[in-house]
N, C-alpha and C positions, 0 to 999 in steps of 0.2 A: 501546120509543124515545124515542130519548134530545131533547128539545125544548133549543132554541137562545133564552134569554129575550129576546134583545135582535130574533130575529125574532120572538116570539110579541108583544112592546110595542109593534111595529112598526105588527104587524097591524092591532093592537086600536083603535092610535091613528089609524092610516089608513080601517080599514075600518064602524069600531062607534062609538057614540055612549059609549064606554069611552075616562075621561079619567087623563091621571096629570099631578095638576098640578106644573108648573116642571120636570117631570125629562127631556120627552125632545119633540124637535123639531128641525126646522131651527136653527141658529147665528141671532142675530141677530131672532127673531120675536117679541122678548118672553118667549121661556118661557127657565129653564136649561137650560146645555150639558152639566149632571153629567152624564145617561146618555148625551148624543151622544160624553162623550169616553170615557167606559166599551165604550161599542159602540160604538164610530170608526162610527159614523154620518155618513154622504154623504145628509143628508136635500134635495141640492137634485136629486140623480142620480135620474132616473125606473128606472134598472137598478139600485138598490143592492141588490139583492136576486136569489141564483142565476144569475147571469149563465155562458156557455158555459166560462167559463176560470176557474171555480170549481169547489167542492165544493159542496151543494145544502145551502138553507139560507144561504150565507154574502156578505157581504158582497163586490163585487165593484170597486167604485170610492171614493175618498175625494179631492175636492176637487176631482172632473171625471177623476182618476185611474185607470186600468182599475188594476186588482190581482190579476192572473194565476195560479194556483197554480200553482209550489210557495209562492208568496208566502200571505200574509192577516193580518188583524188582532183575532181572536177565536179563541178556544179549540177547535180540534178544525178549524180552518180553513188552518190552513200544514203545512207538515214541520216539521220540528224543524231551527231557526235560522234558517226563512225568516218569523219575526212583521216585522211592521213596525207602525207605531204611528201612527193616525188622530188628528192633533193640533188644537183649534184657537187661532190664533195671531193674535190679534185681527180675532173675528172670519169668519176665514177657516182653513178646513181644510184642513191641508200634512201630508204623506207624510215618514215618519220611519225611518229603521233605529230598531231597537229598543234597540241601543247609543246612540244618539244622543239623551244625555239633555238636552244644553241646547240643542239645535234651531238647531244651527249648520250641516246639511247636506238641505234640504228635496229631497225625491225629486222628477224631473219626467218620470220613464220608465222601463219596466223593457220591456228586451226580449229574451225567451223564446231566441229563435233565433242569439242572439250571444252570448246569457249576460255582460248588461250592465244595470246598475242607473245610470241619470244623476243624480247630483244637479246642486246647486248649492256650490259651492268656497268659501269668503268669502275677499276682497283684502286683506293686510295691509300698512298704510304705515305708516311715518318720515318724519316731517318735521320739518325746521329751517328755526326764524324769527329775525327777528333778538335777540331776547328769551328767546327757550323752544323745547325739543323737545316734538314729539308723536307719540305714537307707539301702535297697537295693543296690545292684551290679550297676552300670551305664548298662542300657539293650538299645541295638536295635536292630534292624532288617533288613537283607538286602537281598533280594530276585531279586536286578536288574541281566538281564541277564535269567529271569527265566521265566518261562510261565506262572507266577502268580499276581496277584494284590490283595491287600486287599481291601473287597467292600466297596465300600459308600456309598450303598445304604443297608447293612446289619449289619453295623458296627456303635455303637457311642465309642467317645472319651468320657470317663465318670473318674469325680474327685470326690472325700469322703472328707468330712472336714471342719473343721469351719474357718479356718484360712488359705487356702488352693488355691495355683492356682500351676492349673497342662497344661502342653502344650505337644504335639506333633512338632516337627521339622525333616524334610525327604524333600527328593523328589521324584515327580511325572512325568510318564511319557507320557508327552505332545505333543503327535501325531510323538513320534521318538524322542524328546529332554525329558532332563530331568531339571526339573525344580522346583528351591527349595522352600518349604511354613512352614508355623506356622500357627497353630491350638493350640487353649487356652479355658479355662474358669476358670473363679475366683466359689467359694462357699466360705462361710460366716456365724457364725451363734454366737451370745453370749449370748443364754443359750440353754439347750438341751429340753424345749418344744417349743421354734423354730421353728423345724424341722415337715416338714408334712407326714405324709405316703404314700407314691406314689409318692411322687413330686421330680424330681428333675431339678430345673428352677434355684438353687443358693446359697438355703438354707440348708446349708448341704451336697448338691450333686449337682454337674453342669453337663451339657452334650455339646457335640460340636461335627455337623458331618465333616466328612475327607474328604479331593478334590477324585475326581476321579484317580484312575493310581497310588496310591501309591508304591513305589518298595522299599523305605529305609524312615525308619523311626529310632530316637530317643525318650524315651518320659522321663521328668521330673517333678520337681513341684519343688514351694518356699513355704515361709512361712511367712507373711508378721510379725508378732511378735513371732516367731517360736513356738506357741501354746502357751504361758504363761496364754494369757487371758480364756482361754478353756481348760488349762489342766486336771480341775478335772475331765471333760466329754470327752474332746476330745484330745485327748496327740496325736495322729496322721493322717499322710495324705494317703491317696490311688488313684494311679490312673491305670489305664488299658483302654484295649478295648476291648470292651462285643457288641455277636450278640445283634441287636436290638431287642427289646422287651423280650428277654431272665432275665436282669438285673432288680429286683423291690425295691428300695429304701427303707430299713426302719429305724426310729428313729433308732434302736442300734445298726445301720452298724457305724454310728461315736464313738462309743463304740471301745476300745482295742481288743475287739472280735472278730473284722471283717475279720482280716488277716487269725486268726487262722478258719474261716468259708472257707474261700473262697483260704486257702494258695494254693491248687493244679489246682490253676487256672480257667478262665472263658470262656466260649467257646465264641469266633471268627468264621469269616468267610472270605474263600479268594475267588477270583475269578479265573476259566483258561480258558484260550484259545489257539486257534491254529494259527501258525505262527503269520504278521504281514497282511495279505492283508484280504480286504473283500471278501464276497462268490461270488458275482461275477470273483473275480482275480481268483479267488481259482481255479475253474470251469474250469479255460481256463488251467489250469496242470493238469491232470486228475491225474498222477503219484502220487503228492501228496498230490492231494482234499482228508480229512481224514473221509469225511460222506460218504462211500465207500457201507452202506446196500440200497437196496431195501427202497423201504417207509421212509428215510429217508428226515430231511429238517435243512438247516444249517441258521444259525442268528448273524449278524454283530453283535460284540460287539461295534466298532465304533472309530473312533477318531485313525485310523491307530493300532487298536489293535486286528486286526486277528477275529477270529468267532469262535462258538461253535455247535454241530450237535446235533440234537435230533431227535424221532423219528417221522412220522407223528403221525398225529390224528387216534386215532381210530388203535394203532401200540405200543407196548413197548418192553421194547431192550436194545441192543447194538448199537448206529447209527455208530460206529467206527468198526465195524464188517463187512464182507460181511456177510448178508441177518440176521444180528442181531437183528434188527425191526423184529417182527413176532405180527402176528393179535390178538388183545384181541376180545377172546372171550367172548362179551360182558355179555352172555347168563348165562354164569356160575358166573357174577359177577352182578346179580341183586340188588344188595343193592347199588351199585355205578352205573347202566346204569337201569333206570325204564322199568317196563313193569307190570304194578299191575294186575296180576290175570290174564294175557292174554298170546298171544303168540309170543316167543320172537325167531324169527330167525336169525340167526349170519352172517355176510356178511363181505367181505374182506376190514378192515378199519370201518367195521360199524356192525348196527345191526338194523333190522326192528321187529316193535310189531302192531303183527294183532290178531284182534277180535277173538275167536271162534266160529265157527260154533253156529249159533242159537241165535248169539247177534251182539249187534251194538252200536258204539262208534264210535267219532269226534277227539279224541287225546287218543289215544290206552297207546300209552309213559306217559299220566297222568294221566288219569285216567281208571280203570276197565270198561270193554264195558257190556252192561248192555240186557238183555234178549228181544230178538226182539218179541213182542206181536203176539200171535197167532191167523191166521187168521177165521172169526167163519168157526164151521162147515156147518150154512145152507145158500145158500145163503139167500138173500133179496130180498121180489120181491115187487115192488112198483107199484102198477095202480095207469092211469093218470086217472082221472075222469073230461069229459069238458062236460060242458052244450051242 
């Protein structure tokens, strides 16, 4: 039997008089966070071990965020390539990719059904004043050799400013080989009244799609006139990668208060995938095939980028764990699964909606069944009279 040291230490300190001085416990309560960081322990979570989304004896939360398998933070708790780090930053536990050693992009959510990891992407600024110029340090991201790419359907490259050329250079995974790319956009305006609220098409704000399969990139900007022609209302340029439909441009964004509002960064989306094989190829090697739950499905990511798993329709849970996909009891979620005033019967992977006795209806899932008109109590007798 293999024991998890972190599990044993946590159990002892919580359930016995056994004490390890200065090595374990929630951050900020007078104990060292050394073992917290080593074990990636979220001491504030009542479900910090053995959740239904993880392997046994594995931490399932960090800083309030769920960590579903194949992700994990301790040895033996993650699938190869899916290790994360739970790190104490200013007495707050935050979750990061294993490759994000600079703590630039904290994770905010992991979605198994969509194959997404949501992160916070920093905003870069380039500001001009009468005497000097200030700018963000150079910024680049390298997730080569990992299971992640930046989503080309869920992110926009965005630049804000009235004398701004923003660009992103990098490499994409193109059917197994790394191919360079450059994407950019130009944003100009000559007076603050020119910009239109909610419109990001080149006047004060511009956006561009990014290519599929980004593994490495660096962002930057240029200014044609160093903002000298727009200094009185727009001294700065800003560039960032942002989740589609999250950012709404406003005229106030060209002011120097933009960075203070978004200094913590903006949301962006990573895609993850299993291996490089297609679903059909992966199924041939059952010992490595990741969709291990009954009632789970496999979907190709495409272009030699592997696959992701999901629970079959009518099931929910974790397709990467044995028996992880469980039947949805639709009858307990009638707000999502209609059966208006009728009788709901749960079935494996689905449900039935039938009319109550004494009623009838052609579509009980959509409409209430109506009472059947009662038969007449007395028979009607008709005489047939013939001449």
